[in-house]
C-alpha positions as CSV (number, residue, x, y, z in Angstrom):
1,M,0.1,0.7,-0.2
2,H,1.2,3.4,-1.2
3,R,2.1,5.2,1.9
4,V,1.4,9.0,2.1
5,V,3.1,10.9,5.4
6,T,2.7,15.0,5.7
7,L,5.0,16.5,7.9
8,V,2.8,18.9,10.0
9,R,5.1,22.3,12.0
10,P,3.9,24.4,14.4
11,G,0.7,26.8,13.6
12,L,0.0,24.3,10.8
13,L,-3.4,25.1,8.3
14,P,-6.3,22.3,9.6
15,M,-7.8,22.5,6.9
16,E,-4.8,21.8,4.6
17,L,-4.3,18.5,6.8
18,G,-7.7,17.4,6.6
19,I,-7.7,17.6,2.8
20,V,-4.5,15.6,2.6
21,H,-6.6,12.5,4.8
22,R,-10.1,13.4,2.7
23,L,-8.9,12.6,-0.6
24,F,-6.3,9.7,-0.2
25,G,-8.1,8.4,2.6
26,T,-11.2,7.5,0.1
27,A,-9.4,6.6,-2.4
28,L,-10.5,2.9,-3.2
29,D,-9.8,0.3,-5.6
30,A,-12.2,-2.0,-7.2
31,T,-12.7,-4.4,-4.4
32,G,-13.1,-1.5,-2.0
33,R,-9.9,-1.3,0.3
34,P,-8.2,1.3,0.5
35,L,-5.2,2.8,-2.0
36,Y,-3.5,4.3,0.5
37,S,-2.3,4.7,4.1
38,V,-2.1,7.9,5.5
39,V,-0.2,8.8,8.1
40,T,1.0,12.5,10.0
41,C,4.2,13.2,11.7
42,A,5.8,16.0,12.8
43,V,9.1,16.9,14.2
44,E,8.6,16.3,17.9
45,P,5.1,14.4,18.5
46,G,2.5,15.1,20.8
47,E,0.3,18.6,20.7
48,I,0.4,20.7,17.7
49,P,-0.6,24.3,17.6
50,T,-2.9,25.5,14.2
51,D,-4.2,28.8,12.9
52,A,-7.4,27.7,14.8
53,D,-8.6,27.5,18.5
54,F,-7.9,24.0,19.1
55,T,-4.5,21.8,18.9
56,V,-3.8,18.5,16.7
57,N,-2.9,15.7,19.2
58,V,0.5,14.0,16.0
59,R,1.5,10.5,17.1
60,H,4.4,10.0,14.9
61,G,8.0,11.7,15.0
62,P,10.4,12.3,12.0
63,E,10.6,8.5,11.8
64,A,7.7,8.7,9.8
65,L,9.3,9.5,7.3
66,E,11.4,6.8,6.8
67,S,9.4,5.2,4.7
68,A,7.6,7.1,3.2
69,D,6.4,7.0,-0.7
70,T,5.3,10.4,-1.1
71,V,5.4,13.2,2.1
72,L,3.4,16.7,2.0
73,V,4.1,19.8,3.3
74,P,1.4,22.4,4.4
75,A,2.1,25.8,5.3
76,A,2.0,27.3,8.9
77,V,1.8,30.1,10.1
78,E,5.4,31.2,10.5
79,D,5.6,31.1,6.8
80,Y,3.3,34.3,6.7
81,G,6.0,36.5,8.2
82,P,8.7,37.9,6.2
83,Q,11.5,35.1,4.3
84,E,14.9,34.8,4.5
85,R,16.8,32.9,2.1
86,G,17.7,28.8,3.3
87,R,15.9,29.6,6.5
88,V,14.3,26.1,7.7
89,P,14.7,25.8,11.5
90,E,17.3,22.6,11.6
91,P,15.1,20.3,13.5
92,V,12.7,20.8,10.5
93,R,15.9,20.4,8.0
94,R,17.0,16.9,9.7
95,A,13.5,15.1,9.1
96,L,13.0,16.1,5.2
97,A,16.7,14.3,4.7
98,R,15.0,11.2,6.4
99,I,12.6,11.0,2.8
100,P,14.3,8.1,0.8
101,A,15.2,8.4,-2.2
102,G,12.7,8.0,-5.4
103,A,9.8,9.1,-2.9
104,R,7.9,12.0,-4.6
105,V,7.7,15.0,-2.5
106,A,4.4,17.8,-2.6
107,S,4.0,20.9,-0.7
108,I,0.2,22.4,-0.3
109,C,0.6,26.7,0.1
110,T,3.1,28.8,1.3
111,G,4.9,25.0,2.5
112,T,7.2,25.6,-0.5
113,F,9.7,27.8,1.0
114,V,10.2,24.8,3.1
115,L,11.0,23.0,0.1
116,A,13.3,26.0,-2.1
117,A,15.0,26.3,1.4
118,A,16.4,22.6,1.5
119,G,17.0,23.1,-2.2
120,L,14.4,20.4,-3.2
121,L,13.3,23.2,-5.9
122,A,16.4,24.2,-7.7
123,G,16.0,24.2,-10.9
124,R,12.4,23.0,-11.5
125,R,9.0,24.5,-12.2
126,A,6.9,25.4,-9.0
127,T,4.1,27.5,-7.3
128,T,2.8,28.9,-4.0
129,H,-0.2,31.2,-3.0
130,W,-0.1,33.6,-5.3
131,K,0.7,36.9,-2.8
132,S,3.9,35.0,-1.9
133,C,5.0,34.2,-5.8
134,D,7.2,38.0,-5.8
135,E,8.9,36.5,-2.8
136,L,9.3,33.4,-4.2
137,R,11.2,34.4,-6.8
138,T,12.9,37.0,-5.7
139,L,14.2,34.3,-2.6
140,Y,15.2,31.5,-5.2
141,P,15.9,32.5,-8.4
142,E,16.4,29.1,-9.2
143,V,13.5,28.5,-8.7
144,D,10.7,28.4,-11.7
145,V,7.8,29.7,-10.2
146,D,4.4,30.1,-12.2
147,P,2.4,32.2,-10.2
148,D,-0.4,31.4,-12.7
149,V,-1.2,27.6,-12.0
150,L,-2.9,26.0,-9.4
151,Y,-0.4,23.2,-9.1
152,T,2.8,22.0,-11.0
153,D,4.6,18.4,-10.8
154,D,8.0,18.4,-12.0
155,R,9.9,14.9,-11.5
156,D,7.8,13.7,-8.8
157,V,7.8,17.1,-6.8
158,L,5.1,18.7,-6.8
159,T,3.7,22.1,-5.3
160,S,0.4,23.6,-5.2
161,A,-0.9,27.4,-4.9
162,G,-2.8,28.8,-2.2
163,V,-4.9,26.6,0.4
164,A,-7.7,24.9,-1.3
165,A,-5.5,24.6,-4.9
166,G,-4.0,21.6,-2.7
167,I,-7.3,19.4,-3.3
168,D,-6.5,19.7,-7.3
169,L,-2.7,18.6,-6.5
170,C,-3.7,15.6,-4.7
171,L,-6.8,14.9,-6.6
172,H,-3.6,14.9,-9.8
173,M,-1.1,12.6,-8.1
174,I,-4.4,9.7,-7.2
175,R,-5.2,10.6,-11.7
176,S,-1.5,10.1,-11.9
177,D,-1.6,7.0,-9.6
178,H,-4.5,5.0,-10.6
179,G,-6.1,7.1,-13.3
180,S,-9.0,9.7,-13.2
181,E,-11.5,6.6,-12.6
182,T,-10.8,6.6,-9.0
183,A,-10.0,10.7,-8.4
184,N,-13.2,11.3,-10.2
185,A,-14.5,8.9,-7.6
186,V,-12.6,10.2,-4.2
187,A,-13.9,13.7,-6.1
188,R,-17.3,12.9,-6.6
189,R,-17.6,11.7,-2.0
190,T,-16.0,15.4,-1.6
191,V,-18.4,16.7,-3.3
192,V,-15.7,18.5,-5.1
193,P,-14.5,18.9,-9.0
194,P,-12.5,16.6,-10.4
195,H,-11.0,19.3,-12.5
196,R,-11.1,23.1,-12.7
197,D,-10.7,25.0,-15.0
198,G,-8.2,27.5,-15.8
199,G,-5.0,29.1,-12.7
200,Q,-4.3,30.4,-9.8
201,A,-4.6,33.5,-12.1
202,Q,-8.2,33.7,-12.0
203,Y,-8.8,34.4,-8.2
204,I,-5.7,37.1,-7.9
205,E,-7.2,40.5,-7.0
206,Q,-5.9,43.0,-9.9
207,P,-7.1,46.5,-8.5
208,V,-7.4,49.7,-10.4
209,P,-4.6,51.7,-9.6
210,E,-5.0,54.9,-8.7
211,P,-3.5,57.2,-11.7
212,G,-2.5,60.2,-9.0
213,A,-0.1,62.7,-9.4
214,S,2.6,61.6,-12.2
215,P,3.3,62.3,-15.7
216,T,1.0,59.6,-17.5
217,A,-2.2,60.3,-15.0
218,A,-3.6,62.6,-17.1
219,A,-3.8,59.6,-19.7
220,R,-4.5,57.0,-17.4
221,T,-7.5,58.9,-16.3
222,Y,-9.0,59.5,-19.3
223,A,-8.3,56.2,-20.2
224,L,-10.4,54.2,-17.1
225,R,-13.4,56.9,-18.2
226,H,-13.7,56.0,-21.7
227,L,-12.4,51.9,-21.7
228,G,-15.4,51.2,-23.5
229,E,-14.5,53.7,-26.5
230,P,-11.8,52.8,-29.0
231,L,-8.4,54.4,-27.8
232,T,-5.2,54.6,-29.5
233,L,-1.6,55.7,-28.1
234,E,-1.6,59.1,-30.0
235,D,-5.4,59.9,-27.7
236,L,-3.5,58.8,-24.6
237,A,-0.3,60.8,-25.7
238,R,-2.9,63.9,-26.6
239,E,-3.8,63.6,-23.2
240,A,-0.8,63.1,-21.6
241,A,0.5,66.0,-24.2
242,V,3.4,64.4,-24.9
243,S,4.9,62.8,-27.9
244,V,3.5,58.9,-28.1
245,R,7.4,58.1,-27.6
246,T,7.5,59.9,-24.8
247,L,4.4,58.2,-23.1
248,S,5.5,54.6,-24.0
249,R,8.8,55.3,-21.5
250,R,6.9,56.8,-19.0
251,F,4.4,54.4,-18.9
252,L,7.0,51.9,-18.7
253,Q,9.0,53.6,-15.8
254,E,5.7,53.9,-13.9
255,T,3.9,50.9,-14.4
256,G,5.8,47.9,-16.1
257,Q,4.0,47.9,-18.9
258,T,3.4,49.4,-22.1
259,P,0.3,51.7,-22.5
260,M,-1.5,49.3,-24.6
261,R,-1.1,46.8,-22.5
262,W,-1.9,48.5,-19.0
263,L,-5.3,49.6,-21.3
264,A,-5.4,45.7,-22.4
265,A,-5.0,45.2,-18.4
266,Q,-7.7,47.7,-17.2
267,R,-10.5,46.6,-19.3
268,L,-10.0,43.2,-18.8
269,H,-10.3,44.4,-14.5
270,H,-13.1,46.4,-15.6
271,A,-14.8,43.1,-17.5
272,R,-14.3,41.1,-14.6
273,H,-16.3,43.1,-12.0
274,L,-19.0,43.6,-14.5
275,L,-19.5,39.5,-14.6
276,E,-19.0,40.1,-10.9
277,R,-21.1,42.2,-10.0
278,T,-24.2,42.7,-12.9
279,D,-25.9,40.1,-14.9
280,Q,-25.4,41.9,-18.0
281,P,-24.8,39.3,-20.9
282,V,-21.1,39.3,-22.4
283,D,-21.4,41.4,-25.2
284,R,-22.9,44.1,-23.4
285,I,-19.9,43.6,-21.2
286,A,-18.0,43.0,-23.5
287,A,-18.7,46.3,-25.3
288,A,-18.4,48.3,-21.9
289,A,-14.7,47.5,-21.0
290,G,-13.4,47.8,-24.8
291,F,-13.6,44.2,-25.9
292,G,-15.9,45.5,-28.8
293,T,-17.1,41.9,-29.2
294,G,-17.6,38.8,-26.9
295,T,-15.5,37.0,-28.7
296,A,-12.6,39.9,-28.7
297,M,-12.9,38.9,-24.5
298,R,-13.5,35.5,-24.2
299,L,-9.9,35.2,-26.0
300,H,-8.6,37.8,-24.0
301,F,-9.8,36.1,-20.8
302,R,-8.6,32.8,-22.2
303,E,-4.9,34.0,-22.6
304,A,-5.2,35.4,-19.3
305,L,-7.1,33.7,-17.1
306,G,-7.2,30.4,-18.4
307,V,-11.4,30.2,-18.7
308,S,-14.0,32.0,-20.5
309,P,-16.3,34.9,-19.1
310,R,-19.0,32.3,-18.5
311,A,-16.7,29.8,-16.8
312,Y,-15.4,33.0,-14.9
313,R,-18.7,34.4,-13.5
314,T,-19.6,30.7,-12.7
315,T,-17.1,30.5,-9.8
316,F,-17.4,34.4,-8.4
317,R,-21.6,34.5,-8.7
318,G,-22.4,31.2,-9.2
319,S,-24.4,29.5,-12.4
320,G,-27.8,31.4,-11.1
321,E,-30.2,33.3,-8.3
322,E,-29.7,31.0,-6.3
323,T,-26.3,28.1,-6.0
324,G,-25.3,25.2,-4.2
325,T,-29.2,23.5,-4.9
326,G,-27.7,20.4,-6.4
327,T,-28.5,17.0,-4.9
328,A,-27.1,14.6,-3.8
329,A,-27.4,12.4,-6.1
330,E,-25.7,14.7,-8.7
331,T,-22.8,15.7,-7.0
332,G,-22.3,12.3,-5.0
333,A,-22.8,11.9,-2.1
334,G,-20.3,11.4,1.0
């Protein structure tokens, strides 16, 4: 039986630990027998504080890692403060050294920082919670950080984005081990989708910045007030009272983007806002945001977020006026 061991640290997030036990623990073969044994360990067994008002009693110490086929490292409260390159408590580092060669290693959310600090992500693709991706990339330039995906799988070292993306990661591992039928059965019992469209990008908050007192303020203010209209570089340069070349240079200095790329991002943000908060049809939203047609807006959504406008609206607003009305027979009981 495949042995899954979760290494928890003080300040663990109970949901992330529960994800591992719930998903791997309910994966069954055709005869109804468990496919995985799931064990939790800590550097020092005993009561482990969580980020909630209760503790978790962990019976196993780091020796449990020595017989692991898969090891998962969830997040802990300590990950949320400023990070330092290579910072990982020595007892945790020694515990990770017990993992046998050939074992699969995975992290959930900011547990990625533990793997990176231990040198397990060098030269590999990885992700973490979107709020921490820039910090991960800065501290560990040898890691190929992908902020847009829900999880990564790079030669038996896997990482996931924020908390609930741990579900996607565990289902992916079950699917890789035993096929879609088994993973789908686990998803039905847990009442979660076996696969989520798109990646983490659709969940990242991207507020429209205030133009403020800057050389491009007039151009940006004008653009935000006329998103539904066709806008050219010449239009924006005229509002800023500068040449197109000067405007482009100042935009790059202030925003890190070209004027038209910045404009496309503001149109996307406005469209997301309307999809979340109104019942307007996609074509009307496309016109209001300046995409012109629903087809053009769909292309932008696919490229930037990995989902269609309709799927985005369903994720953040529901498919109708009432949500959560599916029956157990439709969604799978358990």
